[in-house]
N, C-alpha and C positions, 0 to 999 in steps of 0.2 A: 399574573398569569393571563395570557392574551386569549387562548382558545381552549376550552376544557371539553369540547364536543367530541363524540366518540367515532367521529370519522374525519378525514380530511374534507375541509369545506370547499371541494372544487367539483363542480358540477357541468356534465356536458352539455353544450349548447349556452351554457350562461357565462361562465368565467373559465372554462376548461374546453381546448379544442385539440383534436389530433388532426393535424395537417394531411391533406390528401393528394394533392396535385403540385407539381413545380410552380405553378401559378401562385399558390397559397403562400410560398416562400417570400413573396414580395412584400415583406413587412418593413415598417419603418419605425424605429425606436429613438428617433432623434429626441434629445433633451429629456430622456427617460432614464431611470434607474431600473436595470434588469438584473435577474438572478439566472445564472446560466449552469446547467449540469448536464452531464453525459453517462450513458450506459453503454458498456462495451461486453463483447463476448468473450468467452475462454476463461481460464484462469490466469490472471495477470501476474502471479508469483510464480507460475511454472511454465511460462513461454515467453519468447522474446518480446521486447517492448514494442508495442503499438501493432502487434500483428492480430489481434482480436479487432473485429469489425464493429463500427458503431451501430448498436441497436436503437439508440434514442437520444435525442438532444432535446433538452426541455428548457423552455424560457418563461420567466414569470415577470410581468411588468408592473405588479402592484395592483392590477385590476384583472388581468387576464392570463391564463396559462396556455402558451402554445408548445405541443409536443411534435417535434419532426420524427416521424417514424422511420424504422429501418429501411424501407423502401425508398426514402428520400434523403436519408442521414448523409451518404456519401455521394450525392450528385453535385454536379457544377453548380446548381441553383443554390444549393446549401452552403457550398464553399464561398459563393458570393456573398451570401448573407451573413455569414459568420466573419469574414473578413471586414465587411462593412461594420458590424457590431464592434470588433476588436480594434479597428484602426480609427474609428470615428470618436474624437475627444468630447464629442457632445453626448455620448452614451456611456453612462456608468455601468460598469460590468462587474458584478458581484458573483463569487464563487464561493463553494465549501472545499477547501483544499485544491485550489487552482494550480497549485504546484505540481499536482499530479494531472489533474483533467485537462489544462490548456495544452500542454505538450502532446498529449495523445491526439486531441482535436485537431490541432494544426498539422501534425504529421500525418493523420489519415486523410486529411481534405488537401494536403499539399500547398499549406500556407506558409508565411514568413515566420520562422521561429521567434523572431522579435516582437510578435504580438502577444500582448498579455493581458490579464485580467486587470481591472482598476481597483477592486477591493476583494479580500478574501475573509469572509466572515469567521471562518475557522481561526485564521491567525488572530482575528480581533479577540475572539474567545480566548486564545492563549496568552495573548498580552494581557487582557484583563483577568484572568483566572488561571495563570500558568501551573499551579498546584493542583487543579481540578482531577488531574489523573486520567480524565476522559474527555476526548475533543470531538468524538464522532458527532455526526450531524443528529442522529435520531436520539441518543440520550441527552443532548444538550437541548433539542426541541422539547423533550419530555419534561426536563427540568425547568426551563424558562418559559416555555408557552403552554405546558400541560397537553402536549400533542399526542395523539393516538400511536399505537405502534403501527404505522403503515407498512411495515416490511412484514409483519408476521405471517402472511400468507405465501410470501416467497420462499420461506425456509425450506419447504419440502422439495423445491426445484434446485436449490443451490448447496445441497450436502456435499461436502468435499471441497468447498470453496470456488466462489465464481460461478461461471456457466449460467449466466443471466439469459442466454438464448433459449435456456429450457422453460422459462417462464411464459406463459401465454401471453401474447402481445399486447392486448388490451390492458391485462393487469400490469405488465411491465410498464406501459405508456402512463398509466395513472400514478404508478409508484414513482416514476422519474418526474412527473409533474408535481408530486407531494414534495420531492427532494428541493425543486426549485422554489416552491411556495415558502417552505419553511426556511430555506436560506434567506430569503427576501425578508421575512419577518425577524429573524435573529439580526440580521444586518442592521436593520432600523433601530433594533434596541441597543446593539452594541455600539453602534455609530454615535447615538445620543450620549452613551456611557464615555466614550473616548472623548468626545468635545468637551465634556467637564472634567476631563482629567488630562492636562497636557503632557505630562510626564510620560504616562502609559501610552498615549497617542503617539509620541516620539518614538517609542519602543516598537509600536505596531508599524509605523511608517518605514522604519529601518528594516523590519523583516519583510515588508513587501518588496522592498529594493533587493533583498537577499532572493526572495522568491523569484523575481524576474530573471534574476543571474541564473539560479538553479534551473529555471525552465529551459534556458538556452544551453546550459552545460548537458543537461540531460538529452535534448535533442542531438547535439554534437556526438555524445556517446564516447566510449573508451576502447580503443582496439585491444583485442585479445589475440595473442599467438598461439594458435591451436596446437602447433607443432610442439612448442615449449610445454604446453599443458599436458600433452601426451607424455612427453619425457618425464615431467614431475609425477603424473599419475603412476607410471611404472615403478619409479623409484620409491615412493610411498607404499605401492603394493608390496614390493620386496620387504620393506621395513615392517609392514603389519603382518605379512606371513612369517617373518622371523619371529616376531613377537608372539603370534599364535603358537609357533612350535616350541617357544620357550615356555609359554604357559602350559602346555600339554605335557611337556617333560617334567615340570615342577610338580603338576597335579597327578601325573601317571595315568592320565585319563586321554587316550587318543581323540576322543569326540568332544573333549571340553569346548565350550562356546563362551568366549570371554564376554559375548554381548548380552548373555544371559544373566540377570542380577541373581536368580535362583541358584545358578551353577556356581557363581563367583562366591556366594554366601557359602554354599556348601564346601566348595573347594577350601576356603580359609578355615571353616570350623573343622575340616580334616586335618589342618595343621595345628589345631587346638587353641584357636582364637574365635571368639564369637564377635561379630560387627554388627552395629545397630543399622547399618545401612551400606550400600555399595556405591555411593556418590563419591565424589572426589574427597570431600572433607572427612567423612568418616573413615575411609580407607587410608588417608595421611595420618589421621590420629592413631589409628591401629598400627599403621608402620612404625610411628614413634614410639609406641608403647610396647610393642612386640618385634625388635629387630628380626627375628627368626623368618618373619613372613615378607620381608623387605624384598626378597627376589621376585616372588609372585605378584605383589603389589607393583613393582617396577615394570614387570613385563606387561601387566594389565594396562598402565598408564602409557605404555609405548603402544600398545595395540589400539588404545582409544585415540591417542593422538594422530596416529597414521590414518585412521578410520574417519576422524573428524576432517581431516585436510582432504582426504579423497571425496567424501560425500558433500561437504559444504563448501570447500573452497576450489575444488577442481570440477568435478560432475556438474554440480550446481550452476556454476559459472559458465561451463561450456553449453550447458542446456539453454541459457539465456542468451546465446550468441545470435544475432540476427544475420541476415542476408549480406549486410554491410560489414560483417566480420566484427563488430563491437557489441558491447553491452551498454544498456543505457539504465543505470541506476535510478530509481524513484527517490529523490532527496526530499528529506522531511525537516523543514526549518522549525517544526514544533517536536522535533524528535526527543527531547529530554526535558524534565523540569529545569535542569541546570542552564538550558540553552544551547546545549550542544547539538551539532548537526548530526543527523543520522540518516541511512539509505537503507532502501531493500531492493531486492531484485536485481542484482545482488546486493548483499550488504558489504559494499565494496570497501568500507572504511575498517571492516573487522579482519579483513584477509592478512594473515601473518607475513611478515617479511620472508622472501624466498619462494612465495607461492604466487604465481601469476605474473 
C-alpha cells in the first residue's frame, strides 16, 4: 500500500497547477513518463461519438500535475502540445483505458488517428489480474494504493450518467488531476510486476497492439444506412403490434401490456398456471410443463423480440449516428475474462443478423 492518506496528495502551487494561458501550454516532457487523462461533456453512451467537448486534460509527470482547463482544451496550442506528446518517442505516455480516451482526444483536436499511447495501465492490470472482475481506475487504486474515493463529491452532479459539465470546474479539474496521478502510480507498480513476468508481459504487449488497431478502427467508424434502418423499424413495429394483438386476444384484455411483469404474471395465473417469474427461463419452463399456455408465451416472446430489436438494435444505433453518417463503437480489449473483444455505444457485435 503506497498511499493511505484521506485525500489526494495534490496541492495547488506545489505539485498541482491548472494552466491559465495559451503560453502555459509550452511544456516539455522530453525523456519523461507522463500519465494522460481526459474528461468530456455529455453522456457518452447516448450521444454520437466524440460530440462531447473536452472539459479537461490532465497530465502527471511523476512530480507535478498539470490540468488543461476547458477554456484551453480545444485550442490550437493544446492540439500542438498533445501532438508533440503523442508523436515524440522520447515521451512515454501512459493512460487508463487509452482505447477510449485517445481516439476522442485526437478527434476533438483534429490530430492524426495513428497517434497512440505508449502504455495502458488498465490493460496492464487486465493482463496481470484478468479474473479480477473490476478494472476501473478508482476501485483498482483503492485496492492497490489505499487511495481515497476522490470521485465521491461528483456523484450528485452526474446522476443519470456522465454530464461532467455539471461539476464545478475547480472540483472537476482536481478530480481530473487525481485520475492522472493514480494512473501514474499504478503504472509504476504494474510495470515492475510485468518486468518480472515475461509471459504475462507478452500478453500485455499483444493487447497494446490490439488497442492501437482498435483506436484507428473506432476513428474510421462504420457507415449506417438510415433508410434501411427505417425500413427495418417499420417491419418490426408491425411484428410487435401483431404480437400485442395476439396477447390481448388470448387474455381477453384490450389493455393488456406485455411489458408489465405484474400483468404477465396475472394473465398466466388466469390460465391456471402460477409462474415463479416473468423472465425468459421461468416462462420457457412453464411452457414446457403446461402446453396449454404455449400460445400466450409464444406471443409474449414475439413481442419482446420485436421490442428488443427496435429499441436496442435500431433506435439506439440510429441515435448514435454522427454527422459523418457513421457510428464509432467504443471497443474494449478487456471486455471479457475470456479475452473476447466487446464494444459499446453501440454494442455492434451483438446486433443480430438481418438488423443494420
